[in-house]
C-alpha positions as a printed NumPy array, in Angstrom:
array([[  5.329, -21.067,  14.54 ],
       [  8.703, -22.183,  16.337],
       [  8.688, -19.274,  19.079],
       [  5.129, -20.107,  19.976],
       [  6.1  , -24.077,  20.79 ],
       [  9.046, -23.045,  22.815],
       [  6.794, -20.78 ,  24.525],
       [  4.178, -23.541,  25.3  ],
       [  6.8  , -25.741,  26.789],
       [  7.984, -23.384,  28.89 ],
       [ 11.396, -23.008,  27.399],
       [ 11.893, -19.757,  26.927],
       [ 14.5  , -17.814,  29.258],
       [ 12.874, -14.642,  28.761],
       [  9.884, -12.931,  27.025],
       [  9.805, -13.036,  23.176],
       [  7.922, -10.338,  20.73 ],
       [  7.245, -11.836,  17.561],
       [  7.894,  -8.346,  15.347],
       [  6.843,  -9.757,  11.896],
       [  3.32 , -10.841,  13.592],
       [  2.826,  -7.389,  14.979],
       [  0.043,  -5.038,  13.616],
       [  2.186,  -1.925,  13.963],
       [  4.983,  -4.03 ,  11.827],
       [  2.641,  -4.296,   8.878],
       [  1.391,  -0.668,   9.45 ],
       [  4.846,   1.064,   9.412],
       [  6.793,  -1.522,   7.09 ],
       [  3.918,  -1.705,   4.491],
       [  1.725,   1.231,   4.388],
       [  4.496,   3.658,   4.92 ],
       [  7.659,   2.212,   3.74 ],
       [  6.546,   0.583,   0.769],
       [  4.182,   3.675,  -0.25 ],
       [  7.689,   5.903,   0.164],
       [  9.865,   3.623,  -1.804],
       [  7.288,   3.178,  -4.589],
       [  6.86 ,   6.523,  -4.883],
       [ 10.244,   7.519,  -4.867],
       [ 11.485,   4.348,  -7.324],
       [  8.801,   5.938, -10.192],
       [ 10.146,   9.555,  -9.886],
       [ 14.067,   8.055, -10.319],
       [ 13.412,   5.624, -12.542],
       [ 11.357,   8.152, -15.225],
       [ 12.371,  11.853, -13.745],
       [  8.904,  12.835, -14.028],
       [  6.834,  14.589, -10.877],
       [  3.888,  12.894, -10.024],
       [  2.296,  16.53 ,  -9.551],
       [ -0.958,  16.629, -11.865],
       [ -0.544,  13.434, -13.009],
       [ -3.219,  10.442, -12.603],
       [ -2.114,   7.351, -10.912],
       [ -3.833,   4.232, -10.649],
       [ -3.675,   2.248,  -7.388],
       [ -4.809,  -1.218,  -7.917],
       [ -5.979,  -2.644,  -4.387],
       [ -6.136,  -0.796,  -1.287],
       [ -4.818,  -3.218,   1.671],
       [ -1.722,  -1.81 ,   3.757],
       [  0.522,  -1.122,   0.642],
       [ -1.87 ,   0.392,  -1.341],
       [ -2.748,   2.814,   1.104],
       [  0.783,   3.852,   1.552],
       [  1.176,   4.425,  -2.05 ],
       [ -2.136,   6.463,  -2.589],
       [ -1.137,   8.385,   0.339],
       [  2.376,   9.096,  -0.448],
       [  0.832,  10.162,  -4.173],
       [ -1.632,  12.274,  -2.842],
       [  0.755,  14.215,  -0.9  ],
       [  2.893,  14.415,  -4.351],
       [  0.051,  16.036,  -6.11 ],
       [ -0.856,  12.93 ,  -8.077],
       [ -4.582,  12.37 ,  -8.869],
       [ -5.137,   9.164,  -7.126],
       [ -7.668,   6.498,  -8.341],
       [ -7.917,   3.308,  -6.553],
       [ -9.312,   0.178,  -7.395],
       [-10.659,  -2.189,  -5.468],
       [-13.059,  -5.565,  -5.148],
       [-13.648,  -5.407,  -1.622],
       [-16.254,  -3.056,  -0.856],
       [-15.161,  -2.153,   2.667],
       [-11.964,  -1.261,   1.215],
       [-13.227,   0.453,  -1.654],
       [-15.578,   2.73 ,   0.85 ],
       [-12.249,   3.353,   2.644],
       [-10.814,   4.62 ,  -0.303],
       [-13.432,   6.569,  -1.057],
       [-13.215,   8.25 ,   2.734],
       [ -9.698,   8.576,   2.22 ],
       [-10.311,  10.97 ,  -0.736],
       [ -9.606,   8.696,  -3.357],
       [-11.597,   8.122,  -6.231],
       [-12.748,   7.893,  -9.827],
       [-11.996,  10.986, -11.974],
       [-12.64 ,  12.288, -15.165],
       [-10.172,  12.636, -17.527],
       [ -9.594,  12.803, -21.096],
       [ -5.637,  11.624, -20.29 ],
       [ -4.775,   8.336, -19.68 ],
       [ -3.059,   7.724, -16.404],
       [  0.606,   8.2  , -16.245],
       [  1.138,   5.181, -13.988],
       [ -1.088,   1.953, -12.566],
       [  0.694,   0.034,  -9.446],
       [ -0.483,  -2.963,  -7.633],
       [  1.058,  -3.967,  -4.614],
       [ -1.809,  -6.571,  -4.228],
       [ -0.386, -10.425,  -4.312],
       [ -3.884, -11.142,  -6.784],
       [ -2.936, -11.89 , -10.066],
       [ -6.265, -10.587, -10.467],
       [ -5.553,  -7.215, -10.418],
       [ -3.184,  -6.951, -13.582],
       [ -5.471,  -8.619, -15.764]])
């Protein structure tokens, strides 16, 4: 906000890029960074492998996509829960979905800011 105000007033001496507002920042920090750190944290804290385990990801925003992608890469069976229809469709097309299993998920993780995802 302050940066835009200074630009509108012509008080900036050189071009400034607001990195935190860039789409690439959201993609790389949230999708890849959060996905990696979340799965790494689960593995380090529990000393278990995710391969063959069921993992529920609540929400398929930038962070949920990263967690699901990393968990799939580690061999987990990823189940995504999402209330927004287009994101739910995207999760299905990204090879996440429901699995019929008699065993409960090993982990459920939420990157959503909505308290409704954990109720």
